[in-house]
N, C-alpha and C positions, 0 to 999 in steps of 0.2 A: 560315424559307430552311435549307434542308442545311447549308450549307455555313458556318453557326452550329455546326454540331458536328463542323466537320472542321478536321485537323490540317494548315492548313496554309503552318505555320510556315518557321522556318528551321531545323529539322531537320537533323543531319546524317546519319544512318541513313536521310534518307527518298527514297525509290527515287520512287513515284507521284508525276507531279505530279494531286493529282487537281482542281486547281481549272478542268485542263483538261478531265480526264473528265468532272468537272459540267456542263462549259461545250458539250457535245454535247445536242443538243433530243434530248427521249425521241418527238414525235411525227414531227421528220422523219426519224431514225431507223427507226421504229416503218413510215413507210408508204413508204422508200422501194421504189423496183422495182429488180430483182425479186421482192425480200426484203429483208428489215431488215438492212445493213451498215453499217461504215462505217471510214473508212482513215488515221484521226488520226496528226497529228508530232507528237512530242515527248509523250508520256503516261508517261516518263519522266524525270525530270530527268538534263541533259545529261552533267556528270557520275557518275550514276548507272548511266548505259547506256555510260557507256566504262569504269567498274571491271566491269558484269556478261563485255562484251564480254572485258575481257586477264583475268580469270580462270574462263572455262568448265568447266564438267565433261570431265576428261578420258576420251577414244575408248573410252579399257579399262574404263568404268564403265557400256558402251553395249551393246546387244544387235543384231547383222544380223539384220535381218529380211526378206529375201529370196526370190520364190518364192511367198509365203504365199496361198492360195486364198482368194478376196473371194465374199459374196455375190453372186449375178444376176447371173455373169459377166465383172463389170468387173474389169479388172487388176488385177494388186498392186500396193499401194503398198509398194515398194522404198524401205529406209529402216533408216540406225540408229537404234536407238530404246532411250529412257531414262524410266524411269516413277519419279518421286517417293515416297519409303515414307521415313517415319522414322526415323532415323539412317545414313537413306545419307552415305558419305564427302563431301561437296561441298565447296565452297573454298565458306571466310566469304560471304562479299558475296551469295551465292545463297542461302544459308541466311537471312539477313536481308532481302534480299527475298521468300521466300515467307513469314515471318513478316510478312511487311506485307504482302501479300496474301489472307491468312487473316484479315489486321482486317475488323472489321465497316465499316468506312468502305469502303472498295473495294468489297464483295459488296454494299450498299445501293445505292450508285452504278450498281453494272450491272445490278441489281432493278429500279433506276427507269427507267434505258436501254432494257430489253428489255420491260419490264411485265409480270413476274415479282417474286412475294410472298415466294422465298424461295429458291436454290438453293445446292449442296453444286458445292463446286470440286475439281476434281483437278490434278495437273499434271504432264506431261510435255517432253521434247525429242526432237527427230527434227531427224538429221544426211541430207542424202543428198548421193550425190556424180551424176559426170557419167552420163547414160544413164536416170538414177530419174526417176519421174512420181508423179504425185498421182492416177490416173483419173476422172474424171466423176462425181459420188457427191453423197446428202441428208446422211449422215452418218444415227447409230443413235437410235431413238427413244425412246431415255429421256435425250439431252440437249435443253438448251434452247437450248445454242451452245456458239461458241471462242470467247475472244481472244487474239489469235496474236501475238509480239512477234520480229521481223526480227531476227537477231544478222549479218546481213554488215554490213561498212561498207565508203563507200566509196573505201576505199583498198584493200580483198582483196578486191571483189566488181564485175565488168564486170555490170551489169542487160542485157547483149546474150548472157550466157549462162542469164536464162531466174532462174526461182525465183518472180515474182510470182503471190500465190494469181489465178484467174482467178474471177466474178462471170460464170457463165452461166444465160442463159435463154433456156429451151428454147417461153417463150409456153404452159406449160400441157401439152405435146407429149408428154410423157413419164413415167409410170408410176419411182415410185420406185424400184419392183422391175422394173430393166432396166440396161442397159449401154452407154446411147451414147461415143460417140465425140466430143471436143472440137471436129470437124468438122461433127458434125450440132444445134448448137445453131444459134440463130437472130442473136444476138449477144453480147459477153463484154464484161467491164472488168476492167481487168488493173487492181493493187493496186500503189502505193509499195511496194517491200520493201528496198528498200538505205540503209541507213542508222538512225535511233531511228522507227520508222515501225510502227505497230500496225496490227490486222483482227480486228473484232468485225461477227462476225453470228447472225443469233438462227436458228435450225434452223428448217425446214419440209419438207414434202412436195416443196416444189420448192426447193429452197434447194442448186440443184446449183453446184460449184467441185471445183475442182481444179488442180493446178500441174501444167504442158507438161514432157514429159523434157528434166534439164536438158544443156546442151551446154559444161561446165565444163570447164576442164583435168585431169587426173588428179590426186588425189592436195587437190584444193580439195571445199569440201563446204556447201552453205545450210546456211543451222542458224534454228531457230525453236527459241522457246518455246512452249508452250501449254500456257493458262488453259483448261479445259472448264469448261464452265455443262453442272453435268449437276440434275434434276428429283430435289428432296429426298426421300429413301425415306421419308420417313414419309408425302408424298404420292402413291405412287408405289399403298403399303400401302393405305393409304383406299382408293385409284382400285380396287383391286382385291376387300375388303371389299363395297364399294358396287357391283360387278359390271358396273366402267369398265374393267376390265382395264387392260392395261400401259402404257396411253396411248402 
């Protein structure tokens, strides 16, 4: 059992509840329609979640990205963004959390869930405010998927303001290189996005998802931390040498 090799003990620095992550059934996840996704609650210990939301990176570290042109005519994804890099002056709980995410236990369980032999992790934060949105898209081909941690608590965010990730089902009608609107999809599934919830999905050619325009008051922000699951660079290089392209 993988569980025997994992650290589930009462470590005061532990942020992830690895037992909950391992409890996600890979077969159920990988066969879910319209594409593999899960919206689990409590993958962070409650006290760790509170510590993270009470010590968020300051907005001054973020880059304001508005009006940036996207491929295929898709509407820009307006937001404030912060890319993680070593040496970034983060509050200590966030550096502790990222160090834990880099540990092999988390990566191993993600590989087990999504059915990958290996993956590389990249981290960033997105803050968005009233009127901002994430237009429907399928992500870049270099990605295996993403794990989104929602950072808005019940006492400071009204779900009526939006912010939930929408799983969009086109029943195979739209090519990835297109720009459908939310209304063009046959069905959508809303994630739970307030409180200690997260959202994991596998990128495919039909993995359409997005976030509708926020209707929060000025000065309020939808806050998420995203672990990007990338294909290993050595794997991409090998495919190139074998004539398989970039994938």
